[in-house]
Structure formats: structure tokens, C-alpha cells
N, C-alpha and C positions, 0 to 999 in steps of 0.2 A: 473080123472085129473092127468096128468103127473107131475113129480116133477118140470120140467122146467116151465110149465105153472103156477103151484102154486107159485114158487119163483117169477115169473114176477108179479103176482097179489099182493103178499106180498110186493114186492118192490114198486109198484105203491101206495099201501095203506100207506106205511111208508113215501113216498114222500109227500103225502097229509097231513099226520098227523104231520110231523116234518119238514116242509119246513122252518119255522121260526128258527128252531134249526140248520139249515145248514146241512140237511141230505145229506150224501155222499155215501150211499150204504149199503148193508147187505150181510153177509156171513151166510149160513145155512148149518150145518153139522149134519147128523143123527148119533147118538151114541146108544150103548146098553141101556143107562140110560134115553134116551129121545132125545131132539133136541137142539143143541147148536146154539144160534143165536147171532151174533155180529153185532151191529148197529153202523155205523160210522157217526160221527157228529161233527160239529164245537163247539157246545154248549151242552155238555153231561148233564148238570144240567137240561135242559128243557126236555130231554128224561127220565131222572130218576124221576124228580118231587120231591116235598116236601115230605120227609119221604119215598121216593120210591113209592109214590102213582101212578105216571104215568106209571112206568115200570111194576108195578103189574097189572094195567089195560091192558097194552099191552100184557102181558103174557096170560091173560084171553081171550083177543080177538083172539090171535093167536091160542089158544087151541079150542075155540068154533067156531069161524067164518071160520078158515082155517084148522080145524081138525089136528092141529099140536100136536103130543104127547109130553107131559111134556116139554114145552119150557123153556130152561134156557138161560136168556138174559144177555149179558154183553154189555157195551157201551164203544167204543173206540174213543178218541178225535183225530180229524184230525189236525195235526200240521201245514201243509202247504196246505191250501184250493186250492191254484192256481194249484196244481198238482193233484187234484181230479177231474176227468172228469165229474162226476155227479154234483158237486157243480158249476163248470164252466158253464155247460150247463144250470143249473138252474138260474145262474146269467144272462146269455144271454137272456133266456126267460123272466125274470123279466124286463130287460132293454127294450125288444121289446114291452112288455105290456105297459110300460110307454111312448112309442112313440119314443124311440131312433132309429135312422136309422140303418138298419141291418148291413151296412158296418162299421159304427162307432162301433157298439156293437161287431162285429166280430174282428176287428183290435184291439180294446181295450183288449178283452179277450186273443187274440194271444200274445200281448205284455206282459200282466200279467203273462202268463204261461212261456214264455221264460225267463223273468226276474227272475222267481222263480227257474230257473236252469234246466228246461226240455231240453232234447236232441232234441226233435222234437215235432211238434203239427200239427194237421189238424182239422179245424172247417168247417163244411158244414151246411149252412142254406138254406133250400129248401122250395118251395111252391110259392104262389102268392106274389112275392116280390115287383114288380113295376107295372105289367100289369095283365090282366085277365089270361094270359097264365102262367102256372107253370114253374118255372126255379129254378136254384140253384146258390149259390155263395160259392166259396171255398177259405179258408184262410189257407196258409201253411207256415211253417218255420222250419228250422233245418232238422234233419234226422229222418224219420219215415218209416221203412220198412213195406211193405204190406203183406209179406209172410215170411215163415221160422220160426224156433224155437224161435228166439228172439222176433219176432212180436207176436207170440201166448203167450209167457210167460210174456212179460213185458208191452205190450200196454194196457193202461187204456182207456176204452171206455164207452160212455154214449150217449143215444138218448132220447130226450124229445120233446113232441109236445107243441105247444103254440097256443091258439085260439085268432086270431085277427079279425078285421072287414072284411078284404078281404077274410079270410079263415084260415085254419090251416097251420101253418109252422112247419117244423121239424128242430131240432137243433141236430147235431151229433158232438161229440167231441172225438178226439183220442189224447192221450198224451204218449210220450215215456219219462219215468222218468229218473232222473240223474244217478240212480244206475244200469241202464240196461247194460248188458254185451253182446257183439256181438262175434260170433265165430272168425271173422277176426281181432278182437281187440288185439293189442299187449300191454301188461302191462310192463312198465319200472320201475324197482325198483331201486331207487337211494340209494347209500351207504352214510352213514354219514362219516364225516372226521375221526372220531375215528375208525370206522370199516375199512376204507380204509387203515389207518396207521397200524392197527393190521395185516391186510392181507399182506401188503408190508413187514412188519417185519418177518412174518412167511415164506413168499416166499424167503426172503434174507437168513434166517437161514437154510432153506432146501437146498439152492444153495451152502452154505459153507460146508455142510456135504459130 
């Protein structure tokens, strides 16, 4: 089993285990002392458990079921859920399960993401949306480059399936966060009044010399 496949399986397992905790993804890093695992969630307490019981059981499962050497788990709280692609995708799938129309769910999520400060977003809901034929609906807003270093470095992505009566739908979310920096972006640094006065005094003194 390749590392990529193993990470995907672990990610899917954690999604099922901690959906109620607002699971938002996982980072896995191999180290000389074992495996460092960071679980991102809206509600860390549900992942840690009373007295650390849940996180201890998780470490045991990762070691035995997924053959992960000496897993060291830490839990990171997600401060702005609307900027986490996994959480947004999960919210959309939950809405679709409750019978919310796909367009309403898509536009609602789009507005939530942009109001949270995202630079850009794209949501794609695909599958049997209205008829027997498969199709897709795309929701876009802001600036979201598809290629280049900025796209690879900053774009947050998530894809989740959802089983409905007509069939399986796919929900794909891509978010460009507020802190993304683009190569053609010009940063303007404004001087304070005090700094400007000192600079003027210095230039005046130099001119008199």
C-alpha cells in the first residue's frame, strides 16, 4: 500500500469517526521517532475524549489497523470553519441528505465562505441532480487560479461523496484563503504620520549640509 492510498484511507476513517466533531482534515508526517499526526477539528474535546480516552483509542487503531509506527497524535482547533474546504463540503453533503435543494446548498456555502474573507471559491456538485442523466452545477466567486505556484501552495481542496435516493453525488470545494500571496501582487506599505515627519526632517537636514 502506497503512502498516498494509506493517507486517503485514514482520512476517510477519521471523517466517519469524527464527523460530529467537525472533522477538517489530517496531516501525517513520518519522523525518526514515529509518525506525527495532526487532526484538525472544530471541537477538539470530542477527539481527545474524557481523560484522553478517545485519542488513546485512536492511536491504537492507527497502529493496529493502518500499521502506523508509533503514532503521536495532536489535535488542532479550526478557528474559521468556513475557510476549511473539508468542513464546508461536509456541511453541503449534510444539507443534501436533509433534502435541501442543491442550488440552495451551493449558494449558501458560497456566501458563507466569501463572508469569512476568502479571496475566491469554487463549489461543484455533480451527479444525478434533477434527471436520470448525470450533470454538474458549478458555483464560483472571487479569484481562484487553476494553475501556477499560488494555486498549488494556497488552494484548499476537499471532495466528498453523498448517497441520495437518485444516486451518489460528488461535492468538490476549492477555497483560496485570505492570506494567499500571488506573484503579481503589489504590497503597499503605508507610512505613519510620525515616520513621514521624521523622514522629512532628515531629508531637510541633509539638504542644508
